[in-house]
Short mmCIF file of the C-alpha atoms (twelve columns), coordinates in Angstrom:
data_MODEL
# 
_entry.id   MODEL 
# 
loop_
_atom_site.group_PDB 
_atom_site.id 
_atom_site.type_symbol 
_atom_site.label_atom_id 
_atom_site.label_alt_id 
_atom_site.label_comp_id 
_atom_site.label_asym_id 
_atom_site.label_seq_id 
_atom_site.Cartn_x 
_atom_site.Cartn_y 
_atom_site.Cartn_z 
_atom_site.pdbx_PDB_model_num 
ATOM 1   C CA . MET A 1   -18.066 -20.033 19.109  1 
ATOM 2   C CA . ASP A 2   -16.516 -17.467 17.754  1 
ATOM 3   C CA . LEU A 3   -17.286 -13.825 19.885  1 
ATOM 4   C CA . GLU A 4   -15.712 -11.304 17.358  1 
ATOM 5   C CA . HIS A 5   -18.456 -11.853 14.911  1 
ATOM 6   C CA . THR A 6   -21.205 -10.996 17.542  1 
ATOM 7   C CA . TYR A 7   -20.148 -7.621  17.703  1 
ATOM 8   C CA . SER A 8   -20.615 -4.688  15.244  1 
ATOM 9   C CA . ILE A 9   -17.680 -2.632  14.122  1 
ATOM 10  C CA . GLU A 10  -19.558 0.271   15.451  1 
ATOM 11  C CA . GLN A 11  -19.871 -1.711  18.949  1 
ATOM 12  C CA . LEU A 12  -16.391 -2.593  18.698  1 
ATOM 13  C CA . VAL A 13  -15.349 0.591   17.962  1 
ATOM 14  C CA . ASN A 14  -17.437 2.628   21.115  1 
ATOM 15  C CA . GLY A 15  -15.632 -0.373  23.708  1 
ATOM 16  C CA . CYS A 16  -11.948 0.751   22.022  1 
ATOM 17  C CA . LYS A 17  -12.851 4.772   22.459  1 
ATOM 18  C CA . ARG A 18  -13.522 3.082   26.007  1 
ATOM 19  C CA . SER A 19  -10.679 1.254   26.147  1 
ATOM 20  C CA . GLU A 20  -11.395 -1.829  26.633  1 
ATOM 21  C CA . ARG A 21  -8.942  -4.462  26.253  1 
ATOM 22  C CA . LYS A 22  -11.220 -7.509  24.660  1 
ATOM 23  C CA . MET A 23  -12.658 -4.664  22.209  1 
ATOM 24  C CA . GLN A 24  -9.374  -3.935  21.560  1 
ATOM 25  C CA . GLU A 25  -8.114  -7.469  20.900  1 
ATOM 26  C CA . MET A 26  -11.622 -8.325  18.699  1 
ATOM 27  C CA . LEU A 27  -11.395 -5.209  16.698  1 
ATOM 28  C CA . TYR A 28  -7.716  -6.005  15.816  1 
ATOM 29  C CA . ARG A 29  -8.917  -9.876  15.398  1 
ATOM 30  C CA . ARG A 30  -10.759 -8.559  12.273  1 
ATOM 31  C CA . LEU A 31  -8.938  -6.095  10.647  1 
ATOM 32  C CA . ALA A 32  -5.652  -7.442  11.341  1 
ATOM 33  C CA . ALA A 33  -5.375  -9.374  7.737   1 
ATOM 34  C CA . PRO A 34  -6.694  -6.856  5.443   1 
ATOM 35  C CA . MET A 35  -4.761  -3.955  6.919   1 
ATOM 36  C CA . LEU A 36  -1.667  -6.706  6.583   1 
ATOM 37  C CA . GLY A 37  -2.557  -6.259  3.263   1 
ATOM 38  C CA . ILE A 38  -2.096  -3.140  2.839   1 
ATOM 39  C CA . CYS A 39  1.008   -2.814  4.665   1 
ATOM 40  C CA . LEU A 40  2.516   -5.863  2.294   1 
ATOM 41  C CA . ARG A 41  2.258   -3.482  -0.704  1 
ATOM 42  C CA . TYR A 42  4.350   -0.872  1.109   1 
ATOM 43  C CA . ALA A 43  6.707   -3.115  2.669   1 
ATOM 44  C CA . SER A 44  9.986   -4.957  1.397   1 
ATOM 45  C CA . ASN A 45  9.125   -8.027  3.300   1 
ATOM 46  C CA . ASP A 46  6.571   -9.676  6.099   1 
ATOM 47  C CA . PHE A 47  8.348   -8.625  8.901   1 
ATOM 48  C CA . GLU A 48  8.827   -5.062  7.901   1 
ATOM 49  C CA . ALA A 49  4.556   -5.278  6.868   1 
ATOM 50  C CA . GLU A 50  4.002   -6.805  10.257  1 
ATOM 51  C CA . ASP A 51  6.029   -3.705  11.564  1 
ATOM 52  C CA . MET A 52  3.734   -1.267  9.690   1 
ATOM 53  C CA . MET A 53  0.707   -2.806  11.020  1 
ATOM 54  C CA . GLN A 54  1.773   -2.832  14.429  1 
ATOM 55  C CA . THR A 55  2.728   0.690   14.119  1 
ATOM 56  C CA . GLY A 56  -1.027  1.644   12.438  1 
ATOM 57  C CA . PHE A 57  -2.789  -0.282  14.929  1 
ATOM 58  C CA . VAL A 58  -1.151  1.661   17.915  1 
ATOM 59  C CA . LYS A 59  -2.434  4.887   16.372  1 
ATOM 60  C CA . VAL A 60  -5.845  3.772   15.751  1 
ATOM 61  C CA . PHE A 61  -5.997  2.855   19.437  1 
ATOM 62  C CA . LYS A 62  -4.639  6.098   20.596  1 
ATOM 63  C CA . ASN A 63  -6.775  7.978   18.150  1 
ATOM 64  C CA . ILE A 64  -9.869  6.281   18.253  1 
ATOM 65  C CA . SER A 65  -11.365 8.668   19.998  1 
ATOM 66  C CA . ASN A 66  -11.226 11.528  17.132  1 
ATOM 67  C CA . PHE A 67  -13.243 8.692   14.536  1 
ATOM 68  C CA . ARG A 68  -16.373 10.721  14.703  1 
ATOM 69  C CA . GLY A 69  -18.694 7.717   12.874  1 
ATOM 70  C CA . GLU A 70  -18.233 9.925   9.431   1 
ATOM 71  C CA . GLY A 71  -17.885 7.558   6.671   1 
ATOM 72  C CA . SER A 72  -16.803 3.940   6.678   1 
ATOM 73  C CA . PHE A 73  -14.224 3.235   9.665   1 
ATOM 74  C CA . GLU A 74  -12.338 0.510   7.537   1 
ATOM 75  C CA . GLY A 75  -11.490 3.699   5.305   1 
ATOM 76  C CA . TRP A 76  -10.465 5.524   8.005   1 
ATOM 77  C CA . ILE A 77  -8.226  2.504   9.356   1 
ATOM 78  C CA . ARG A 78  -6.776  1.943   6.084   1 
ATOM 79  C CA . ARG A 79  -6.045  5.739   5.611   1 
ATOM 80  C CA . ILE A 80  -3.699  5.256   8.833   1 
ATOM 81  C CA . MET A 81  -2.142  2.541   7.337   1 
ATOM 82  C CA . VAL A 82  -1.225  4.163   4.490   1 
ATOM 83  C CA . ASN A 83  -0.073  7.147   5.852   1 
ATOM 84  C CA . THR A 84  2.025   4.999   8.707   1 
ATOM 85  C CA . ALA A 85  3.744   2.973   5.853   1 
ATOM 86  C CA . ILE A 86  4.878   6.277   4.277   1 
ATOM 87  C CA . GLU A 87  5.921   7.848   7.422   1 
ATOM 88  C CA . ILE A 88  8.029   4.470   8.557   1 
ATOM 89  C CA . TYR A 89  9.393   4.721   4.643   1 
ATOM 90  C CA . ARG A 90  10.330  8.570   5.540   1 
ATOM 91  C CA . LYS A 91  11.671  7.892   8.870   1 
ATOM 92  C CA . ASN A 92  13.481  5.255   8.016   1 
ATOM 93  C CA . LEU A 93  15.998  7.786   5.628   1 
ATOM 94  C CA . ARG A 94  15.255  5.581   2.251   1 
ATOM 95  C CA . MET A 95  16.094  8.787   0.164   1 
ATOM 96  C CA . LEU A 96  13.909  8.402   -3.084  1 
ATOM 97  C CA . LYS A 97  16.065  7.922   -5.843  1 
ATOM 98  C CA . THR A 98  14.036  10.228  -8.039  1 
ATOM 99  C CA . THR A 99  14.467  11.181  -11.956 1 
ATOM 100 C CA . ASP A 100 12.434  14.247  -13.498 1 
ATOM 101 C CA . ILE A 101 10.050  13.118  -15.888 1 
ATOM 102 C CA . THR A 102 11.819  14.942  -18.829 1 
ATOM 103 C CA . GLU A 103 14.992  12.028  -18.355 1 
ATOM 104 C CA . VAL A 104 12.343  9.096   -18.724 1 
ATOM 105 C CA . PHE A 105 12.681  7.017   -22.019 1 
ATOM 106 C CA . ASP A 106 9.685   6.029   -23.903 1 
ATOM 107 C CA . TYR A 107 9.142   2.884   -23.306 1 
ATOM 108 C CA . GLU A 108 7.423   0.399   -26.138 1 
ATOM 109 C CA . GLN A 109 4.151   -0.525  -24.777 1 
ATOM 110 C CA . GLN A 110 2.827   -3.896  -24.283 1 
ATOM 111 C CA . VAL A 111 -0.629  -5.688  -23.580 1 
ATOM 112 C CA . PHE A 112 -0.406  -7.816  -20.988 1 
ATOM 113 C CA . ASP A 113 -2.776  -11.145 -20.959 1 
ATOM 114 C CA . MET A 114 -3.225  -10.932 -16.888 1 
ATOM 115 C CA . ASP A 115 -5.632  -14.530 -16.584 1 
ATOM 116 C CA . ASN A 116 -2.664  -16.549 -15.183 1 
ATOM 117 C CA . LEU A 117 -1.135  -13.769 -13.276 1 
ATOM 118 C CA . GLU A 118 -2.133  -14.676 -9.297  1 
ATOM 119 C CA . THR A 119 -2.758  -12.276 -6.882  1 
ATOM 120 C CA . GLU A 120 0.189   -13.388 -4.723  1 
ATOM 121 C CA . ASP A 121 2.667   -13.490 -7.159  1 
ATOM 122 C CA . LEU A 122 1.980   -9.600  -8.034  1 
ATOM 123 C CA . MET A 123 2.069   -9.140  -4.509  1 
ATOM 124 C CA . LYS A 124 5.611   -10.174 -4.299  1 
ATOM 125 C CA . LEU A 125 6.618   -8.102  -8.144  1 
ATOM 126 C CA . ILE A 126 5.265   -5.158  -6.035  1 
ATOM 127 C CA . GLN A 127 7.574   -6.096  -2.632  1 
ATOM 128 C CA . GLN A 128 10.387  -6.619  -4.811  1 
ATOM 129 C CA . LEU A 129 9.782   -2.649  -6.825  1 
ATOM 130 C CA . PRO A 130 12.738  -0.476  -5.322  1 
ATOM 131 C CA . ASP A 131 11.599  1.621   -2.659  1 
ATOM 132 C CA . GLY A 132 10.672  4.788   -4.477  1 
ATOM 133 C CA . TYR A 133 9.340   2.973   -7.614  1 
ATOM 134 C CA . ARG A 134 7.234   0.638   -4.617  1 
ATOM 135 C CA . ILE A 135 5.691   3.933   -3.098  1 
ATOM 136 C CA . VAL A 136 4.634   6.121   -5.776  1 
ATOM 137 C CA . PHE A 137 3.083   2.546   -7.674  1 
ATOM 138 C CA . ASN A 138 1.089   2.050   -4.245  1 
ATOM 139 C CA . MET A 139 0.197   5.496   -3.665  1 
ATOM 140 C CA . TYR A 140 -1.104  6.452   -7.396  1 
ATOM 141 C CA . ALA A 141 -2.205  3.169   -8.381  1 
ATOM 142 C CA . ILE A 142 -4.050  1.582   -5.675  1 
ATOM 143 C CA . GLU A 143 -4.884  4.137   -3.320  1 
ATOM 144 C CA . GLY A 144 -5.655  7.114   -6.044  1 
ATOM 145 C CA . TYR A 145 -3.659  9.695   -5.104  1 
ATOM 146 C CA . SER A 146 -2.728  12.428  -7.419  1 
ATOM 147 C CA . HIS A 147 0.806   12.972  -8.612  1 
ATOM 148 C CA . GLN A 148 0.332   16.377  -6.911  1 
ATOM 149 C CA . GLU A 149 -0.456  14.732  -3.252  1 
ATOM 150 C CA . ILE A 150 2.349   12.239  -3.594  1 
ATOM 151 C CA . ALA A 151 4.678   14.959  -4.645  1 
ATOM 152 C CA . ASN A 152 3.373   16.751  -1.266  1 
ATOM 153 C CA . THR A 153 3.412   14.015  0.927   1 
ATOM 154 C CA . LEU A 154 7.023   12.542  -0.089  1 
ATOM 155 C CA . GLN A 155 8.125   15.929  -0.676  1 
ATOM 156 C CA . ILE A 156 9.076   15.663  -4.040  1 
ATOM 157 C CA . SER A 157 8.046   17.143  -7.683  1 
ATOM 158 C CA . GLU A 158 5.284   15.989  -9.713  1 
ATOM 159 C CA . GLY A 159 7.824   15.056  -12.413 1 
ATOM 160 C CA . ALA A 160 9.673   12.849  -9.855  1 
ATOM 161 C CA . SER A 161 6.478   11.179  -8.944  1 
ATOM 162 C CA . LYS A 162 5.620   10.579  -12.595 1 
ATOM 163 C CA . SER A 163 8.680   9.401   -13.035 1 
ATOM 164 C CA . GLN A 164 8.980   7.209   -10.269 1 
ATOM 165 C CA . LEU A 165 5.267   5.685   -11.329 1 
ATOM 166 C CA . SER A 166 6.593   4.847   -15.328 1 
ATOM 167 C CA . ARG A 167 9.685   3.437   -13.760 1 
ATOM 168 C CA . ALA A 168 7.799   0.667   -11.835 1 
ATOM 169 C CA . ARG A 169 6.003   0.367   -14.509 1 
ATOM 170 C CA . ALA A 170 8.539   -0.613  -16.775 1 
ATOM 171 C CA . TRP A 171 10.507  -2.512  -13.887 1 
ATOM 172 C CA . LEU A 172 7.147   -4.529  -13.209 1 
ATOM 173 C CA . ARG A 173 6.902   -5.259  -17.085 1 
ATOM 174 C CA . ASN A 174 10.530  -6.603  -17.539 1 
ATOM 175 C CA . LYS A 175 9.989   -8.453  -14.340 1 
ATOM 176 C CA . LEU A 176 6.448   -10.205 -15.655 1 
ATOM 177 C CA . ILE A 177 8.294   -10.666 -19.518 1 
ATOM 178 C CA . THR A 178 11.576  -12.246 -17.760 1 
ATOM 179 C CA . THR A 179 9.897   -14.144 -14.824 1 
ATOM 180 C CA . GLU A 180 6.901   -15.283 -17.379 1 
ATOM 181 C CA . GLY A 181 8.597   -15.012 -20.821 1 
ATOM 182 C CA . GLU A 182 6.614   -13.097 -23.238 1 
ATOM 183 C CA . GLY A 183 4.473   -16.066 -23.831 1 
ATOM 184 C CA . ASN A 184 2.419   -15.999 -21.090 1 
ATOM 185 C CA . TYR A 185 1.925   -12.114 -19.991 1 
ATOM 186 C CA . GLY A 186 3.886   -9.912  -22.774 1 
ATOM 187 C CA . THR A 187 3.077   -9.292  -26.571 1 
ATOM 188 C CA . TYR A 188 4.043   -6.125  -27.925 1 
ATOM 189 C CA . ALA A 189 1.615   -3.527  -29.666 1 
ATOM 190 C CA . GLY A 190 2.952   -1.621  -32.220 1 
# 
């Protein structure tokens, strides 16, 4: 019998607040897979993602007493994982190679048929993005940060954030075309 599913998230959180190791283990087991998925989007490889997730869970267990039950616990832990990924990115001194938006060339617009693209394939492409592009792309396109929030978090200009996003999209578009061929994903609109 799988005991971890006999407890609600609320019960697990309360047990973790009492520092009960078994409850911490069950909470970890229940949420590790989705949290690893978040970290994979920010990491350049699986090992880095696992490190991010482990560091994130350490923070979760250290700060779980700060969770007041306002909003979902999964939303709270997700935010910790995203912030941990960003902190690790900055801590590793990977400086963003940014270009201001005024220096970005207009790219010809393309429309993609994404029906044949698998989630795993897209995840692998996102992981291959250059570091700066990957961080901004994830923060903007997936987490919903504004360019102003990204600029403040990463200590760059809003223009640099927009530029990184534009270049990430162009990189992904080009990668899709070269990897799968224009016939599968890319058709030019124009």
